[in-house]
N, C-alpha and C positions, 0 to 999 in steps of 0.2 A: 251374582257374581259371574263374570265371564270365565269360561274355561278356554284358555287359548290353545292352539293346535300344539304349540311347543310344550305343553303340559299334558298332553293325552297320555303319554307313557306312564305318568306318575299318578293319574287319576283312577280311582276305583272304576271297574266296568260298569257297575251298576249306575253310578253317576253319570257316566259318559252316555249310557243308553237313556237314561232319564232326560237329559239335556238334549239329545238328538230326538227323542220322541215328542219334546216340546218346540221342535223346530228351531232350537238355539245352537245346535251343531249340525252342520250338513254332513251327510253320510257320504264320505269320500274315502279314498284308499288310505289317506293318512290316519283316519279313525279306525278303519278296519285293520290295518296293520298293527295299531296300538293295542287292539284287542286280541288279535291272533296271536300275537307275540306272548301272552300269558298263557297260551297253551291251554290244555284240559281244564285248568281251574277257571277259565272264563266261561266254560260251557255252562257251568251251574248259573252263573248270573244271567246268562242269555237265555237259557230255558225258563228260569223263574220270571224274567220280565216278559217273555213271550207268552208264558201261560197265564199270567195275570198283570197285564199293562197297568201302570198307575193311573189313577183319576186325572193327574195333570197332563197326560198325554194328548197331543194334539194331532199326531200323525200315526198312521198305522205302519208298522215295521216289520210285520210277519216274514216277508220275503228276504229283508235284509238280515234278520236274526237267523233264519234258515241257512242263508248263504254263509255266515260266519261259522255257525256249528259245523256245516259241512267242510268248510275250509280247514278247520281246526282238527276235525277227525277224532273224535272221542267216542268210540264204538259203544253203542247202546244209550248213551247219556242224552241223546236228542230225541229218542223215540217217543217218550211221552208227550213232547211238545208236537210232533207230527200227528199223533193219534188225537191229540186234543184239538188241533185245527181241522182235521177231517171230520170229527164228530160235529163241530161247528158249521161244516158246510164248505170248507176251504176248497176251492175248485181247480186251482192250478198246480198240477202235478210237475213240479220244476226238477231240475237236475240235482239240486240241494235237498230235496226230499227223497229222491232215489237214493242218493249217496247215504244219507242217514240211516234210511231202511236197510240198505246192503250192509252198513257198517255193523248193524245190529245183529246180523247172521239169522240163525233160526228164530230167535226171539221176535225178530221183526215180522217174518212171515206168519208165526203163530198168532201175534197181536193182530196183524191186519186181516187175517182170515176170521178171527174171532170178532172183529169189528164189522166185516161184511156180513157175518150171520146175524149180528144185531140190527143191521139197516133193512128198510124196505129195498125192494129190487130198484125201485126208480132211484132211491138215494144212494145206491151202493156202486154206481157206475165208476167214480173216481177211485175208489179203494179197488175195485176190480182192475182198473187201468193201471194203478200203482203196481199190484201184485204181478201183473202180466209183463211189465216193463223191468222186473227186477233181475232177469237173467238167471233166476234159479229154478231148477226143476222140482217140483212138488206136486203130488197127485191132487191135493186140494186146490192148487191153482189152476190145473187143468180142468177140474170138476166145475169151478167158478166159471171159467171162460165157457164151457160147454153150457152151463145154465144161462149165461148172458145171450149165447147163441139162440136159444129158445125164446128168451124174453124179448130180444131185439136182434134180429138176424145181423144187420149191418155192424152194430157194435160188438156183437159176439165174434163175427169174422174178423174184424180189426184186431180184437184182443188175441184171437188164436194166432194172427199172424205175428203180432208183436211178441207173444209168448215164445214162439219158435220151436215148439216141440212137434216133431213129425206125427205124433200121435193124433194131432187136430186134422190131418189131412183126410182120413176116412170119412169122419162125420161131415166135414165140408163137401167131399166128393158126393156123398150121398144127398145132402141138401141141394147140391147143383144138379144132380140128376133129376130130382123132384121138381125144381123151379125152372130149369133151363139156364141159360146164360146169364150170369149175374156180375157185374163188374167188382164188387166188393168181395165176394166168394172167390172168383177167379185171381184176384190180386192176392188174397190171403194164402191161396194154395200155392201160387208162385213163390211167395215168401218162404213158405214152410218147406218147400222142395229145394230152395236155394240154401236154407239154413241147415239142412240135413248134415250132419257130421262136422259143421263148422263150429270152432271154438267159440264160446260166448266171453267176449272182452268187455271189461267195464271201461267206458270211455274216461279219458282224462279232461277234467273240466277246471278251467279258470274261474273260480267263484267271485272273483273280483273285476272281471273283465268289463262289466256294465258300469263300473264306478268311475267317476272322473278321479284325477289325481287331487284336485282341491275343489271342494265345493262349499259355498258360504251358507248361512243360516237360511231357513225358509221363511223369508220376511213376510209373506202373505198370512201366516199365522201368528205373527209377533204383535204384542200390544205396541203402540207408539213410543212409549217410554223404553221399551227394549230396543226398538230400533235405533233410538238416540243413543243407548248405551253402546251398541255395536258402532255406530258412526264414530263415537268419541273415544272408544276404548280398545278396539280390537286391534291386534298386532298386524293383521294382514290388510296392506293398504287397498286391495281389490275389495274385500269386504266392507271397509269404511266408505268407500265410493259408491258401493251398490246400496248401502244403507242411506247414505246422503242423497242419492239419486231417488230414493222411495219418499224420503222425508220431503223432497220438492212438491210432491203431489198430496200431502197430507195437511190437514187443519190441525197444527200442533198446538199443544196447551203452552201457555206462557212460561211454564217451568223449563221448557226446553230452550228456551233463549240463552241462559247463562251458560250451559255447557257447549252450546254451538258458538257463541261468542268467544268462548276461551279456545275452542279449536281454531276458529277463523284467524285469530291473531297468534296462534301458536306457531313460532318460527322453527320449531323442531319438526312440524308436520310438513309434508310435501306441499308444493304449490297447488298440486291437482286437489288435494284433499281441502286446503284451506278455501280456494275458490268454490268447492262444492258446499261448504259450509256457509259461505255468504249466499249461495242460491237457495239453500234449505231455509235460510232466515227471512226469505221474501214473505212468506205467510205471516211473520211476526213483525213486519216493519212499522206496526202501529206503536211498537214499544220504543220509548225514548232512547234508550242505550243502543238498541239495535240500529236505528236511524243515524245516531251520533257516530257510532264506529263505521258504519258504511259510507257515510258522508266524508269523514276523515280520510279513509282509504281512497275513495273516488277521486278526491280533490287533490291527492299527493301525486304529483307525476313522478316522484321517484319510486313509487311502487311499481310492482310487475303489472304489465298491461292486462294479465289474465285475472289478477286480483282486482283490479279497478273495474274491469267489465263485469265480473261476478258481482261486486259490491253495488254497481249501478242496477243490476237485476233485483238486488235486495230492495232497493227504494221504489222500484216501478210497481204500478203504473202512476201512482199519485205522488205529489208532494215536491216535484221539481219542475220548474219553468219548462215548457215545451221547447223553447229555443235552446236551453241548455242541454236537454236531453239529446236533441238532434246533433249538437256540436260533439257531445261525447261520443254518440254512436258513429259518427262520421269519422272521428279520430281512432277509435277502436277498431272499425271495420278495416282499416288500413294495416293492421298488425295481425299477422297469421296466428300468433299465440292468443290473442283476445278476440278473433273474429267469430267464434262459435258463439260466444255469450253476447257478442255485439248483435248477431243476427237474432239471437233470442230477445234481446233488448228492443229490437225493431218492432216485433210483434207484441211483446208486453207492454209497450209504451202506448199502444192503441193510436199512435200517430197516423192520421189519414195519408200522410205524404209517403208512407211506406207500404201502402196497400199492394201495390202492384210491382215491388222490387224484388220479390223472393226468387222469381224464376232465374235470375242471374246467378244465385248462389246455389241452385240446384246442380250445377256443373263444377262446384268448387272441389279440389281434389282431397280436402278433408271431409271424412265422413260425418265428424261431428257438426261441421257447418251445414252440409246437405241436410242432415237430420233436423236442424232448427229451421232450415228454409222450408222443408216439407210442412212442419207444423205451422210455420208462419203463414204459408200459402193456404193452408186449410183454415186457420183462425181468422185471417183477414179476408178471405174468400178472393184470393188472387186469381181471376180469370185468365190472366196472361200465362199462368204456370200450369193451367189444367192439362195441356198436352203432355207436359214434361212429368207430371203426377201420374199420368195414365201409363207413361212407360216405365215409372217405378213400381207398379203393382207387382211386378215379377221379381223385383230386386230383393234378394235374400236379406240384406242388411236393412232395408228401409221399408219393406212391404207392410209391415203392421202400421207404421206412421202414414205411409202413403195411402192406404185404403181409407183411414179414418179422414185424411185431408182432402182426398179426391171427393169423398162423399159431401164433404162441407162447401167445396169450392165449385163443383159442377153447376154452370149456370142452368137454371130451369124455374118455371113457376112453382110457387111452394103451395102444394095442396095435397091431401092424402093420396089421391090417385097418381099425381106426379111422383111423390116419394116412393110409392110402391113400384112404379115402373123404373125409377132410378135404381132402386135397391137390385131389381132384376138385371139390370144393365151392368151394374157394379160387379155383381156376382159372375156374370158371364166374362166380362173383361178381366176379372182377377183370376180366371180359371177355377172358379169355385171358391167358397168361404168355409173355414172351419168353424166351430161354435164361437170361439173368441173373436174372430173376424166378422161373423155374422152379428154378434153383439155389437161390436164398434161401430159397423155401418148403420145398425138400427138406432144407436145412441145419436150418432152425427145426423141422421135424417129427422129424428125427433127433436133436436136441438133447433133444427131449420124450421120446423113447424111450430115451436113454442116461440121462436124469435118473432113469428108472424101472429102471435096471438092464438095459435090453433093447438088443439088437443094432440098429444104425441099418439102415435099409432103401433109403434113396434114394442116398445116395452110394456105398453098398457095391454097389449095382446097376450104377453106372456104372464102378466098378473092375472088375466081373466082365466087363462088356462089353468093357472095354479089354484084359483078359486073354484073352478069347475071340478078340478081333481079332488079337492077337499070336500066338496059337496058330494061327490061320488063316493067317497070312502064313507061319508057320514050315512048315506043312504044304505 
């Protein structure tokens, strides 16, 4: 069952966390406010979830839970969670962890000192850092900082500077005299001299600053039927559209046809949602009811142009006479409302007559039209659009699509050596590639090799590396 954002306030905290952990609720400010509004009583559920996430959890939410506990401010109640995470090797000492331990007062220091003494020196660095950053004076913390100075000079100097006790100046000066000029030691001494006599103030932190006001589900971890559920039943139109966009690229089960057909003909839904439902149905156009409904809408000139264009996509690439497809595309290209889907229909139709027409639409004022033109130029190998695609590699809105399309469209001989050379060229022209972009280019170039009956080289290389890694572990 979907938990709608409008129901967050009436839903038990544990249930909200379980749904968020499954990726079914986006962790946004709406969710955070609904939990924080429960006050200290919510902390118990937060800590319980953080200490033992359910087996159904698909996402790690440690940082989110710590932020909520810190924002609520229930002294001492989140300490066990922090200690548990540190014992598990949690390495990010966030402002939320500092706040929770500070709120615990002396008990927080006692617990952390005891934990540090349980750990090996190599593993105790994060606990020592946390103690030093609390802003509390305690001889045990000073002793730990000095121990770290002996164990790891640079780490110890940094901790003494962070701790801020002038008592750390003398041992640092002694070490400086022995070693000579040292940047880390000199900086720590400057910090301690500047801090002498200065009051220690706890910073004010907005623990919700990093969260979006609204965030949808994490579709990449959801099952297909869950995504269909969000597409057809969520109260936020943005979520429905995002879900339908994901469904366009999935091989859907036939059971998805009925709810998507209902959505496509639901006049209470927005035009954008209904059109998106038709596009999502394209993977199911072998089903008689899907084709019949799409054909009826496409042929009804009284229907909105956007719906007719989307229903045309439902039916492509097979099943309609080529002449009829061309007539419809030309008609729908003339309407700004239907132009994005008409351009998509151009490349989905596989009509050779459209192979070199995408460059014209790369300058359309509508971003949705330009995006479909980019994709079409790549899929159809529109060499006339290559120059414009190169110019879009740095376009924030279109970069992802442009990189893939450019890799497909650049004219070159297709051979392993040429594809490696082209990869390097694209990487340079795009100003470098992140992991996802590199994967995208590799997939595109492998597709070109396979279309010529040759073995892929990029994804195959990654698979071989994985096999080598597994073999190494076995040895």
